[in-house]
N, C-alpha and C positions, 0 to 999 in steps of 0.2 A: 718245617716245624712251626713257623709263625701261623700258617693256615690251620695246622692241627690245634695249636693253642687257642686260636680264635674259635675253631669249631667246638672245642671242649667248653670254652667260656660261654658261648651262646647256648650250648646244650644244657649246661648247668643252670643258666639263668632261666631257660624255658621250664626245666623241671621244677626249680624253686618257685617260679611264678605259678605253675600249675598246682603245686602242692599247697601254696598259700590260698589259692582260689578254692581248692577242693576241701580244705579243712572244715569250713562251716557246714558243708553238706553232710559230713560224716560225724561231726561232733554232736553231742547231746545238748542241744541248745533249746531255749524257749523263746516264744514270741509273744509280746514284745520283749526287747532286751531289758535286763534289770541292771541295777547298779553294780552287781558283781559280774555281769556278762554283757559286754558292749556289742557282741557280734549277733547278727541276725542270720538264721539259716538261709542258704541259697535256695531259691525257688525258680522254676522255669520262667516265670514272667517277671522276675526281678522285683516283686513286691511281696509282702506277707500274704501267704496263700490262704486267706480266711475262707474262701469258697473254692475248694480244689476242683481241678478238671476231673471229669468223670471218665472211667475206663469202659463202663458198659451202661450202668444205670445213670440217668440224668441227675444232676446235683439238686439237693433241696436246701434252700438257704434258711438258716435259723434267724437271719437278720430281717427277713421280709415281714412287713407289717402292712396289711391291707388298708389301714386308715391313712397311710402316708401316700397312697396311690390315687391320682386323679386321671381321668380319661377325657379327652376332648375330641371333637370331630367336626368335619365340614363336608358338605356335599352340595355340588352345584351342577346344574344342567342348563346349557345355553344354546338354543338354535340361533343362528346368525346368517344373514345374507348380505351380499355386496354386489351391486350392479354397475357395469361399465368401469371395470378396474383400471383400464388404460385411457379413459376419457376419449375414446375414439369412436369411429363409426361402427366398427365391429364390436358388438356388445359382449364384453368379456365378463360373465357373471359367475358367482359362486354361492353355494349354500352348504353349510356344515352344521353339525350338532356337536358341541364340545362338552366334555364332562370331566370333572375331577372329584375324587373323594379322598379325604385325609383323616387319619386316626392318630391321635397323639397320646403318649403315655408319660406322665410326669410323676416321678417318685422322689420324695424328699427323704434322703438318707439321714439327714440331720437338719436342724434349722439353717445351717450354713452350706449344705451340700445338696444339690439337685441334679438328677439325671433326667434327660428328656429325649424321647425318640418319637418322631412323627413320620409315618409312612404316607406315601401319596400314590394313588392310582390315577393316571392322566391319559386320556385318549379322545379321539374323535369317534363318534358312532360309525361303525362300518369298517374301521381299520384298527390295527393293533400295533402301531409303530412305536419304537422305543422312546421317542420324544413326546408322544401323545398328541402331536399336532400335524406332522407331515404325512406323507404317503406311507405305504407299507402293505403288508399282507392284509387279507380281509379279517373280519372280526373273529374268525375261527383260527387264525394263525397262531404262531407260537412266540413271536417277538415280545420282549418284556416291556411292560408299561408300569411296573411297580418299582418304586425306588424310595430312598430316604430323603425327604425334603429337609428335615432337621435331625441332628443327632449330636448332642453336646452334653458336657458336664459343666455345671455352674457352681463356683465356690465363692462364698461371701467371706469377708474378713480373712482373706488369703495372706498369711504371714503377718500382716499388720491390720489394725482395725480400718473399716470403711473401704477396703480394696476388694473389688469383685472381679473375678476372671471367668470368662466363658471360652471353652476350648472345644472345637469340633465343627460340624456343619451347622450353620445358624443363619438367621435373617439379620441383615444390617439395614436399619430404617432410620433416616435422619429427617427431621423437620417435615417439610412438605414433599418429600420424595424426589427432589429435583436432581440430586446426585446419587443417593442410595435409597432404594425403596424395595418393597416386596414384589411389585409388579403382578399383583394377583388378578388383574384383568386377563393377563395371559393364562393359558391353560396349564402352564408349568410353574411360572414365577421364578424369581431370583432366590438362590441360596448361595452361601459362601462358606468355604472351608478355611478355618484359621483360628486365631486367638485374639480376643478382644478383652479390654479391661476398662473398668470404671472406678475411679478413685474419688470419693466424696470429700472435697476440700472443706466445705462448710455447708450450711443449710441452703445456700443459693448457687453454689458453683461445683461443677464436676469436671474432672480431667479424664478424657477418654483417649486411649491409645490402642491401636489394632494393627494386626498383620494378617492379610488374607492371601492365600495361594490361589491364583486364578488360572494357572496353566502349569502342568507338570510335563516336562519334555524329556525325561530320561529315556534312554533307548529301551524299547520293548524287545527288539531283536536287531541284528545287524545282517544285512544282505548286500553282497557286492560292495562292501566297504561303506555302505550308507546306514545311518541310524534310522530305524523304522519307528515312527511315532504316529499313532492313530492312522496307520496304513499309509503314511506319507514318508517318502525317503528324504532324509535330511543329513547334514554334515555331522558325523559323530564327534568331531573335535570341538564343536561349538554348541549345537542345539541340544546335546545331551545334558548340558548344565544350564541352559538359558531358560529358566522357568519364568512364569508370569507372577507378579506380586503387586499388592497394594499395601501401602503403609500410611496410616493416618494418625493425626493428633487433633482432638477437638476439646473445647472448653465451654460447653453450654452453661449459661448462667442467667440469673435474673438481676437486673440493675434498674432501680427506680421504676418498677412496674413494667419493664421491658424485658423480653427474652432475647439474649444475644448468643450466637453460636459461631465464634471464630474457629476457622478450620484450616488445616494444612494436610495435603494429600500428595503422596508420591506413588507413581505406578509406572511399570515398564511395559504395559500393553498386553494384548491378547494374541490372537493367531491370524489376524486378517491384514489386508493391505491398507494403504494410507486412507482410502475412502471407506473402509469398513468400520463398524463400531469398535472402539478401543483398539486402534491400530497396533500391530506388533512393531518391534525394532524401534522403540522410543524410550526415553527417560523423561517423564513429564512431571513437573511440580505444579501444584494448584494451591493458590492462596485466596482466601475470601471468607464468606460466612453468610449468616442470615440474621435478621432483626425483625421482631414482631412486637406490635403494640396494640392493645385493646383498651377501650375506655368508653364511658357513657357521655353523651352530649345531648342535652335537652330531652332526655328520655329515650333517645335512640342509642343503639349499640354500634360503635365504630371500630373497625379493625383495619390494620395496615401491615404489610409485609414488604421488606426489601431483602433481596438476596443477590449476591454477585460474586464472581470469581475471575482471577487472572491466572493464566497458565504460561509457563516458560520451561525450557529444556531443549532436548535435541531429539530428532526423529530422522529416519531414513527409509528408503523404499524397501520392499520385500514383505512377504507374508509370514515371516518367522522372526523370532527375536534377534537372530543374527543374519537377517536377510541382506545386509549391506551396511556401509558406513552410515552413521547418524550424522549426515552432512547438512541437515536443515535445522535452523533455529526455530523453536516453537514460540509464537507470540499470539495468544488467543485470549478471548474474554467472553463472559456471558453476564447478563444483568436482567433482573426481574423486579417489578414493583406492582403491587396490587392494593386495592382498598375496597371496603364494603361498608354499607350502612344498613342495619337491620331496624326497621321501623316498628314502633310500639303500637301496632294496630292488629286487628284480626288476621290470621294466617301468617304473621311475622315475616312479611316480605323483606328480602335482602337484595339491594341493588349493588352491583359490583362492576368494577372495571380493572383491567390490568394491561401491562405492557411488558413484552419480553423481547430481548435481542441477544444474538450470539454471533460471533465472528465466523467468517468463512475465509477460504484461501483466496487472496487477491490475485496473485501472480505465481504460477507454477515455476517460474524461472528466476525468482528474486532471492533465492536462498533462505526463504522463510516459509514456515507452514503455519497458517493462521486459523485452521479449522478447530473449533472447540471440541473437546472430548468430554462427554457427559457421564461416562462410567455406567452405573447401574440404576437408572431412575425408574419411576413409574410414570411414563410420559402420557399415558392414556388420560389421566386426570387433569392435564395441564393445557395441551395444545390441540383441543378438539377431539371429541370422542371417536371420530372416524380415523384417527391415528395417522394422519397424512404428514405431520411435521414433528420434528424433534428440536431440541435446543442446540442447533448447529446451523450456521449460515442462514439466519432467519431474523425477520422482524415480525412481531405478532401483537395485534391489538384486539382485545375482547371486551364485550359487555354482556352482563348476565342478570337474570332475575331468578331467585330461588324463593320458595315459599312452602308452607305447611298447610294444605287445604283442610286437614284435620289432624288429630293427634296420631293417626295411623298411616299417614301418607306424606310424601315429599314430591315436589314438582320443580323442575328447572328448565329454563330455555336460555341458550347462550349463542351469541353471534361472534364470529372470528374473521379477522382480516389478516392474510398471510402474504409475505413477500420475502424474497431472498435479499440478504445484505450485500452479497457480491455476485455479480452476473457470471464471474469466472468459476464459481463453485456450484454444485448441484443442489437438489432438494433431497432431504433425508426424512424418512418416515419415523414413526414412534420407536421402532426398533433400532434406529440410528444408522441403518444401512441406506446407501444412496439408491433411490428408485427413479429419479429423473436426472439425467446427465446435464452437466453445465453447458451453457453457451453464452455468447455475449449479447443476448437479446434482452427483452424486458425482464425486470426482477419481480413483476407482479404475478404471484402464484395463484391466488384465488380467495374465495370467501366460503365459509362453512356456517351452517345453522344446525344446532343440536337441540333435541327435546327429550327429556327423560322423566318418567313417572315411577315412583317406588311405593309399594304398599306393604306395611308391616302387619303380620298376622298375630303376633304375640306382643304383650306389653314390654318384654325385655328384648325385642327385636331378634329373636333366635330364628324366625322364619320370615322370609321376605320374597316378594315377587316384583320384578322390574321389567319395564318395557321402554325401549328407546329407539331413536332413529335420527338420521342426519342427512343433509344434502350438501355436496361440495360443488360450488360453481367455479369452473376453471377461469383463471385470469389470463392476461395477455401472453404470459410466458408459456402456459400449457396450450393455449389456443394456437399460437404460432407453431408449436411442435406438431400439432395435428392438422397443419395446413389451413388453419382458420375454421375448422369444422369440429372443434372440441365440444363435447357435451357433458352435462353434469354427471357426477357419480352419486349414487344413493346407497344407503346402508341402514340396516335395522337389526334388532335382536329382541329376544325376551329371555329372561332367566329366572329360575327358581332356586333359592339358596336356603340351606338349613345348616345351622351350626349349634353346637352345645359344648 
């Protein structure tokens, strides 16, 4: 009898709940609700259906106004070569032609609401791979190369004045791109799915908070008791819910003519092992920021930047978020300082110098993990254009000269000196993956010299041509790895770029 009573009770509750839910769908209601009617009709997508789904003919929006639509575009083609990839006697050479094209649609629904969609076609000439960079079928293949680089809605004055939110796929770019950048040198670039906010506290200070989803590991299917995620078998009891995330808080501000950007970041990694970019199976906290000062001195323009971070938390082995116990303590740091002087003479020459350092792992058996995690930077613009180093287990000293030969051109030459901070950790290229394994030999990695010339064809810089090249001279560490016979690596490119 008790079971019968319980059955009747839950049946009546379900019927009542269904009836309450269904009433608005059948009642003669109006949208929006009025003072006499607080209910809103139920609609399939749970919002007022101002633009209904079509059953046969496509919908026509009465709200569309062509004057509120702007279209933007980018097209870049870049032939690039690299000789002696491995610094060895066997000359391992490569030549590719990269291309991407982007088309963006920005529609201002109202002064406070914006919709933006940017598609991107990215590929190497002669292949049609999904990532636009690697191998794959030939140019007549069917693999996809078109995807959404950005797709977001932006709402200003959200609920309260001066609060702006951006939800969807978006770019996250901070300062000089050392922790977050668009990485547009790459043929795909960085994009992030998530929610970011900016609250304007006053004329000189903003508060920024964001959450980015970097990996989604819910089971796609289950085979043999394993969770299948991206064609990889994993434990359904753990990996199905161990997603990748980044949470940050920043407060960029101007104080006494100086730009300050204090920052806190938490992230739990990506999908790789401990020597991979953004290792999985970690909980890492990052504290630090950036400071910039510019001023005039005796007619010259002086600029200086300091940026640094300290990282702590826990990490463990394994290439998934639940690959094992987080049994190592994270203790890592990175520091940067640069300065430049622009002289008040023809061609506006700027002399610059900078120093960078970032920690590496000292001892694999000491219970600590000291390799710095750089997240999503644009390393190409920082540690040599040949992309042989990232902000991880490194010391870097650079000197440069930049100038404007005329109003339509720019020239620069830069010299770099690289070394490892710890002989027990490897060398990491600009993509942050380890490409030279560690040993206890010399820490001297090598020297690099880069030269780049840019010519602008229009006064507003919408069309430009660039040519550049570099040479990397191996140091004692690489020379010893090649039995004392290491030889230099050379690299060069030219690119034509159009944007509107």
